[in-house]
C-alpha positions in Angstrom: 95.7 -65.5 -56.3 95.6 -61.8 -55.8 95.3 -61.3 -59.6 92.4 -63.6 -59.8 90.6 -61.8 -57.0 91.3 -58.4 -58.6 90.0 -59.7 -62.0 86.9 -61.0 -60.3 86.3 -57.7 -58.6 86.8 -55.8 -61.8 84.3 -58.1 -63.7 81.8 -57.7 -60.8 82.2 -54.0 -60.9 81.6 -54.0 -64.7 78.6 -56.2 -64.3 77.1 -53.9 -61.7 77.8 -50.9 -63.9 76.1 -52.5 -66.9 73.1 -53.6 -64.7 72.8 -50.1 -63.5 72.9 -48.8 -67.1 70.2 -51.2 -68.1 67.9 -50.3 -65.2 68.4 -46.6 -65.8 67.8 -47.1 -69.5 64.6 -49.1 -68.7 63.3 -46.3 -66.5 64.2 -43.7 -69.1 62.4 -45.6 -71.9 59.2 -46.0 -69.9 59.3 -42.4 -68.7 59.8 -41.0 -72.2 56.9 -43.0 -73.6 54.6 -42.2 -70.8 55.5 -38.5 -71.2 54.8 -38.7 -74.9 51.2 -40.0 -74.2 50.7 -37.2 -71.6 51.9 -34.6 -74.2 49.4 -35.9 -76.7 46.6 -35.6 -74.2 47.6 -32.0 -73.4 47.5 -31.3 -77.2 43.9 -32.5 -77.3 44.4 -36.1 -78.5 42.8 -39.2 -77.1 45.9 -41.0 -76.0 45.3 -43.9 -73.6 46.8 -47.3 -72.7 46.4 -49.8 -70.0 50.0 -50.8 -69.2 53.5 -49.9 -70.3 56.4 -52.3 -69.4 60.0 -52.7 -70.5 61.8 -56.0 -70.1 64.7 -57.9 -71.7 67.5 -57.6 -69.1 70.4 -57.7 -69.7 70.8 -57.1 -73.5 67.4 -55.7 -74.7 64.9 -53.0 -74.1 61.6 -54.7 -75.1 58.6 -52.5 -74.4 55.0 -53.7 -74.6 52.1 -51.2 -74.4 48.7 -52.8 -74.0 45.2 -51.6 -74.9 46.2 -48.5 -76.9 43.9 -45.9 -78.2 45.3 -42.9 -80.2 43.1 -40.3 -81.9 44.3 -37.1 -83.6 41.5 -34.4 -83.5 43.1 -32.5 -86.4 42.8 -35.3 -88.9 40.0 -37.5 -87.3 42.3 -40.5 -87.6 42.2 -43.0 -84.7 44.0 -46.3 -84.0 43.1 -49.0 -81.5 45.2 -52.0 -80.7 45.3 -54.6 -77.9 49.1 -54.2 -77.8 52.1 -52.7 -79.5 55.7 -53.7 -79.1 59.0 -51.8 -79.5 62.0 -54.1 -79.4 65.6 -52.9 -79.3 69.1 -54.0 -78.3 70.2 -52.1 -75.3 73.4 -51.0 -76.9 71.7 -50.0 -80.2 68.6 -48.0 -79.1 68.2 -46.1 -82.4 67.4 -49.4 -84.3 64.1 -50.9 -83.2 61.7 -53.6 -84.3 58.0 -52.7 -84.1 55.5 -55.6 -83.8 51.7 -55.2 -84.3 48.9 -57.4 -83.1 47.0 -59.8 -85.3 43.9 -57.6 -85.0 43.7 -53.8 -84.8 41.4 -51.0 -86.0 42.0 -47.7 -87.9 39.2 -45.1 -88.1 39.0 -41.9 -90.2 36.2 -39.5 -91.0 35.4 -41.7 -94.0 35.3 -45.2 -92.5 36.5 -47.6 -89.8 38.6 -50.5 -91.0 39.4 -53.7 -89.1 42.9 -54.8 -89.9 43.9 -58.4 -89.6 47.4 -59.9 -90.2 49.3 -63.1 -89.8 52.4 -61.0 -89.4 52.9 -57.3 -89.3 56.4 -56.3 -88.3 58.9 -53.6 -89.2 62.5 -52.6 -88.7 63.0 -48.9 -88.1 66.3 -47.1 -87.9 66.5 -43.5 -86.6 69.4 -41.1 -87.1 71.1 -40.2 -83.8 69.4 -37.4 -81.9 66.2 -36.7 -79.9 64.2 -35.7 -83.0 64.0 -39.4 -84.1 64.6 -38.5 -87.7 63.9 -41.4 -89.9 66.8 -43.1 -91.7 65.2 -46.3 -93.0 62.2 -48.6 -92.6 61.4 -52.1 -93.8 57.9 -53.6 -93.2 56.6 -57.1 -93.7 52.9 -57.7 -94.2 51.7 -61.3 -94.4 48.1 -62.4 -94.6 46.7 -58.9 -94.5 42.9 -58.5 -94.4 40.9 -55.2 -94.4 37.3 -55.0 -93.5 35.4 -51.7 -93.8 31.8 -50.6 -94.1 30.5 -52.9 -96.8 33.8 -53.8 -98.3 36.9 -56.0 -97.7 40.3 -56.6 -99.3 43.2 -59.0 -98.7 46.9 -59.2 -99.4 48.8 -62.5 -99.3 52.3 -60.9 -99.0 53.6 -57.4 -99.0 57.0 -55.7 -98.6 57.3 -52.0 -98.0 60.6 -50.1 -97.6 61.7 -46.5 -97.1 65.2 -45.1 -96.8 66.9 -41.7 -96.8 67.9 -41.0 -100.4 71.7 -40.6 -100.8 72.8 -37.0 -101.2 69.3 -35.6 -101.3 68.0 -33.6 -98.3 64.5 -34.5 -97.0 64.1 -37.1 -99.8 63.2 -40.8 -99.4 63.4 -43.8 -101.6 60.1 -45.7 -101.3 59.5 -49.3 -102.6 56.4 -51.5 -102.5 56.1 -55.0 -103.7 52.7 -56.7 -103.2 51.6 -60.2 -104.4 48.2 -61.8 -104.5 46.3 -58.6 -103.8 42.6 -59.4 -103.6 40.3 -56.3 -104.0 37.0 -56.3 -102.3 34.1 -58.1 -104.0 32.2 -54.9 -104.1 35.0 -53.2 -106.0 35.4 -56.1 -108.4 31.7 -56.1 -109.1 31.8 -52.4 -109.8 34.9 -52.7 -112.0 34.1 -56.0 -113.7 30.4 -56.9 -113.5 30.9 -59.7 -116.0 33.4 -61.4 -113.7 36.0 -61.8 -116.4 38.9 -60.5 -114.3 40.6 -62.8 -111.8 40.2 -62.3 -108.1 43.8 -61.4 -107.6 45.9 -58.6 -108.9 49.0 -60.5 -110.0 51.6 -57.7 -109.7 51.7 -54.4 -107.9 55.2 -52.7 -107.7 56.4 -49.2 -106.9 59.9 -47.7 -106.9 60.1 -44.0 -106.4 61.9 -41.1 -104.7 59.7 -38.5 -103.0 61.1 -35.2 -101.7 59.4 -33.4 -98.8 59.5 -29.9 -97.4 61.1 -31.2 -94.2 62.4 -34.5 -92.7 60.2 -37.2 -91.3 60.7 -37.2 -87.6 58.7 -37.3 -84.4 57.0 -33.9 -85.3 55.3 -35.7 -88.2 53.1 -37.4 -85.7 53.1 -34.7 -83.0 52.5 -31.6 -85.1 51.9 -31.9 -88.8 52.9 -34.1 -91.7 55.7 -33.2 -94.1 54.4 -32.3 -97.5 55.7 -33.7 -100.8 57.7 -31.3 -103.1 58.8 -33.7 -105.8 58.2 -37.2 -107.1 60.8 -39.1 -109.2 59.0 -42.2 -110.3 61.3 -45.0 -111.5 58.6 -47.7 -111.9 55.0 -48.2 -111.2 53.8 -51.5 -112.5 50.5 -53.3 -112.2 49.2 -56.5 -113.9 45.7 -57.8 -113.6 43.9 -60.3 -115.9 45.9 -59.5 -119.1 45.9 -55.7 -118.4 49.3 -54.3 -117.8 50.2 -50.7 -116.7 53.7 -49.3 -116.4 54.6 -45.7 -115.6 57.7 -43.6 -115.0 58.5 -39.9 -114.9 59.0 -36.9 -112.6 56.8 -34.3 -111.0 57.4 -31.1 -109.1 54.8 -30.1 -106.5 54.1 -26.5 -105.5 53.2 -25.2 -102.0 49.5 -25.8 -102.8 50.0 -29.4 -103.7 49.7 -28.8 -107.5 51.9 -31.2 -109.6 53.8 -30.2 -112.7 55.8 -32.5 -114.9 55.4 -35.6 -117.1 54.8 -39.3 -116.5 55.3 -41.7 -119.4 52.7 -44.5 -119.5 52.5 -47.8 -121.2 49.2 -49.6 -121.1 48.6 -53.1 -122.6 44.9 -53.8 -123.3 44.0 -50.2 -122.8 40.5 -50.6 -124.1 39.7 -53.0 -121.3 41.2 -50.5 -118.8 38.9 -47.9 -120.2 35.9 -50.1 -119.9 36.8 -50.8 -116.3 37.0 -47.1 -115.6 33.6 -46.6 -117.3 32.0 -49.3 -115.1 33.6 -47.8 -112.0 32.2 -44.3 -112.8 35.7 -42.9 -112.8 35.1 -41.0 -116.1 33.0 -37.9 -116.3 29.8 -38.3 -118.3 30.4 -37.4 -121.9 34.2 -37.8 -121.8 34.3 -41.5 -122.2 33.6 -41.7 -126.0 35.8 -38.7 -126.7 38.6 -40.2 -124.7 38.4 -43.6 -126.4 38.6 -41.9 -129.9 41.6 -39.9 -128.8 43.3 -42.9 -127.2 42.7 -45.0 -130.3 44.4 -42.4 -132.4 47.4 -42.4 -130.0 47.6 -46.2 -130.1 47.6 -46.1 -133.9 50.5 -43.7 -133.8 52.5 -46.1 -131.6 51.9 -48.9 -134.1 50.1 -51.4 -131.7 46.4 -51.0 -131.5 46.1 -52.8 -128.1 49.1 -51.1 -126.5 49.2 -47.4 -125.7 52.4 -45.4 -125.2 51.7 -41.8 -124.2 52.6 -39.1 -121.7 50.6 -37.8 -118.8 51.3 -34.1 -118.6 50.7 -32.2 -115.4 50.7 -28.4 -115.3 49.8 -26.5 -112.2 47.2 -29.1 -111.2 45.7 -29.7 -114.7 46.3 -33.1 -116.4 46.3 -34.2 -120.0 47.0 -37.6 -121.6 48.8 -36.9 -124.8 46.8 -34.1 -126.4 43.6 -35.1 -124.5 42.8 -32.8 -121.5 41.5 -34.8 -118.6 40.7 -32.0 -116.1 42.3 -31.3 -112.8 43.9 -33.5 -110.1 43.3 -33.1 -106.4 46.1 -31.5 -104.5 48.9 -33.9 -103.5 48.9 -33.2 -99.8 49.1 -35.4 -96.7 46.5 -34.8 -94.0 
């Protein structure tokens, strides 16, 4: 009998200790998040919310923040959402699930975009430590709609993933797989006034490793964004209405954001791509005919007149396609 009583007392003590741990953890989570908002306000941000509550006893720390407004004066980017959730197991706080509302808004100096989703949820794993250095991310986007000033777009299903690249400091593997991407009607009309192309982009896929000048951690939001230093592109693939584009290669990026390196490109039905670029106004006046003649020569050298195999060469910000100079590219920097 005495052993049973002792065991019961031990279990009760453990339960009380765990309950104490949970309530201390709950208070710490809420205090740290509230402090983060206060620090953003002190730095000149708009950082407001209506309520911040953590629940989930005994095994979870599930935090819901309501009526959020965040605006960074340095970039002019702002985000408004009716709520945002951070969900974590109490014994695994560095692995969280983030859940977004069905409707939210993102504003920039260029436009304000209403974002709608059937589901927008991500799994985020941080490396141990207070810096919250990113280890890996997986995001699911279902039923995405974007509505801006005079334009709209939609995506049926998207998967986005990032993880720390093995044995590479400050480098991240990035993957994107999107299906049934519907560009805005305004963009389709500009690219394809005859209406020949289908409404949906059939395939959009990206597989790359991007190196940065420092790790992605909490300072990427609080202070400044890490800047890219290298891109190792394993695959970029897009298919739309019989046009197919594939690209792979590697670039180094200097301190001013100027890329140097080579990207191999395969373009099926390249003449149609060129026509789309003409209609979109993406080619400088006077370059279009010269470019077409040069590309026709390149296609003839590859042995297939409708398929183009050539190399994009970047040199200190200048770009050429095969032997054809195309001008300069904007600096590859993140605001």
